[in-house]
C-alpha positions in Angstrom: 198.6 88.2 112.2 197.6 87.1 115.4 194.9 84.8 116.3 193.0 87.5 118.0 193.2 89.7 114.9 191.8 86.9 112.6 189.0 86.2 115.2 188.4 90.0 115.1 188.2 90.1 111.4 186.0 87.0 111.3 183.6 88.7 113.6 183.7 91.7 111.8 182.9 89.9 108.6 180.3 88.1 110.4 178.6 91.5 112.0 178.9 92.9 108.1 177.3 89.7 107.0 174.6 90.0 109.8 174.0 93.7 109.3 173.7 93.0 105.4 171.4 90.2 105.9 169.2 92.6 108.3 169.2 95.0 105.8 168.1 92.8 103.2 165.1 91.4 105.5 164.4 94.5 106.5 164.1 95.9 102.9 162.4 92.3 101.8 159.7 93.3 105.3 159.3 96.9 104.0 158.7 95.4 100.6 156.1 92.6 101.8 154.7 95.3 104.0 154.4 97.7 101.2 152.7 95.1 99.1 150.5 94.0 101.9 149.3 97.4 102.3 148.9 97.9 98.6 146.7 94.7 98.7 144.8 95.8 101.7 144.1 99.0 99.8 142.8 97.5 96.8 140.7 95.0 99.0 139.3 98.0 100.8 138.6 100.0 97.6 136.7 96.8 96.2 134.8 96.2 99.3 133.7 100.1 99.3 132.6 99.8 95.3 130.9 96.6 96.0 129.2 98.3 99.0 128.3 101.6 97.2 127.2 99.1 94.1 124.8 97.5 96.7 123.7 100.6 98.3 122.8 101.8 94.8 120.9 98.7 93.6 119.0 98.8 96.9 118.3 102.6 96.4 117.1 101.9 92.9 115.0 98.7 93.9 113.4 100.9 96.8 112.6 103.5 94.4 111.1 101.3 91.7 109.2 99.8 94.3 107.9 103.1 95.7 107.1 104.4 92.2 105.2 101.3 91.3 103.4 101.7 94.7 102.5 105.3 94.1 101.1 104.1 90.4 99.0 101.3 92.0 97.7 103.8 94.2 97.0 106.0 91.7 95.3 103.6 89.5 93.3 102.6 92.5 92.2 106.2 93.2 90.9 106.6 89.2 89.4 103.2 89.5 87.4 104.3 92.6 86.8 108.0 91.1 85.5 106.3 87.9 83.4 104.1 89.8 81.9 106.8 91.9 81.1 108.6 88.6 79.5 105.5 87.4 77.4 105.0 90.4 76.0 108.8 90.0 75.2 108.2 86.8 73.5 105.2 87.3 71.5 106.9 90.2 70.6 109.6 88.0 69.4 107.6 85.2 67.2 105.5 88.0 65.9 108.6 89.1 64.7 110.0 85.7 61.1 110.7 86.0 58.1 112.1 84.2 58.0 112.9 80.4 61.8 112.2 79.9 61.4 108.8 81.7 58.5 108.2 79.3 60.0 109.3 76.1 63.5 107.4 76.8 61.3 104.4 77.7 58.8 104.6 74.2 62.2 105.0 72.0 63.9 102.0 73.6 60.3 99.7 73.3 59.7 101.3 69.7 63.3 100.1 68.9 62.6 96.8 70.6 59.7 96.3 68.4 61.6 96.6 65.3 63.2 93.3 66.0 59.9 91.3 65.9 57.8 90.4 63.2 54.1 91.9 62.9 51.6 89.8 64.6 54.2 88.3 67.1 53.2 87.5 70.7 56.0 89.6 72.9 56.4 89.8 76.5 57.7 92.7 77.7 59.5 92.9 81.1 60.9 96.3 82.9 61.8 97.9 86.3 58.9 97.4 88.7 58.4 101.3 89.3 57.6 101.5 85.6 54.9 98.8 85.2 52.5 101.4 84.7 54.5 103.5 82.2 55.1 100.2 80.3 51.6 99.1 80.5 50.5 102.5 78.9 53.1 102.4 76.1 52.1 98.7 75.2 48.7 99.6 74.4 49.9 100.9 71.1 51.5 97.3 70.2 49.3 94.8 69.2 50.3 91.4 70.8 52.6 93.2 73.2 51.9 92.7 76.9 53.8 93.6 80.4 55.1 90.2 81.6 57.0 91.2 84.9 59.6 92.7 86.5 63.1 92.9 85.2 66.0 94.1 87.5 67.2 97.2 85.8 67.6 100.8 85.7 64.8 101.1 83.5 64.0 100.3 79.7 62.6 97.3 78.5 63.6 93.6 78.1 61.5 91.8 75.3 61.0 88.2 74.2 58.9 86.2 72.2 58.5 82.2 71.7 57.5 82.5 68.1 61.0 83.9 66.7 62.8 82.7 69.9 64.4 86.4 70.1 65.1 88.1 73.3 66.1 92.2 73.0 67.5 93.6 76.0 67.0 97.5 75.3 67.7 98.6 79.2 69.0 101.9 80.2 71.8 99.8 81.9 72.7 98.2 78.8 72.9 101.7 77.0 74.7 103.0 79.6 77.3 100.0 79.6 77.8 100.7 75.9 78.3 104.5 76.2 80.8 104.1 79.0 82.6 101.5 77.3 82.7 103.5 73.9 83.8 106.7 75.8 85.8 105.4 78.9 89.0 106.9 77.6 87.7 110.3 76.9 85.6 110.2 80.5 89.2 109.1 82.0 91.0 112.0 80.2 88.3 114.5 81.4 88.5 113.6 84.7 92.4 113.2 85.2 93.5 116.0 82.7 97.3 116.2 83.5 
């Protein structure tokens, strides 16, 4: 064997070994690249899933916030309607006149008188516009006198120093009681669903 042949064999072995190393390197590079692409795909899917979760959470939060705002607006509108109804009722009560006003005031005065002992000196207050009516009604009660104005829709407020009792039988106080006792029913009737 000649030296040239030996050199050529070594070169051939070196080329074969280089091809083998290159093939191994390419295979390893392909494997690394495939792993990297797989990892990148997993990361991409995680990011997309996180983005979807974030979008869903924000959508839920905005939906919940919108529902709450709508509920608050609905409650505010209901309060406004109830207040308007209450104001209309107060106006109607304040505008009662004639026999109806006299009859209601007399009933309230009678109920008030039951709270005081006979012979007590009782001062009665009422709405300024009702002064004449009250003075006429008080003529039937011994020891009772009209003592002045009381800011109310009507009715009477009476007190006596002897018994240290104060009775408030005004249209306002009765309206407050009726309103409170029937608010749910009033609301249900106004806002039937």
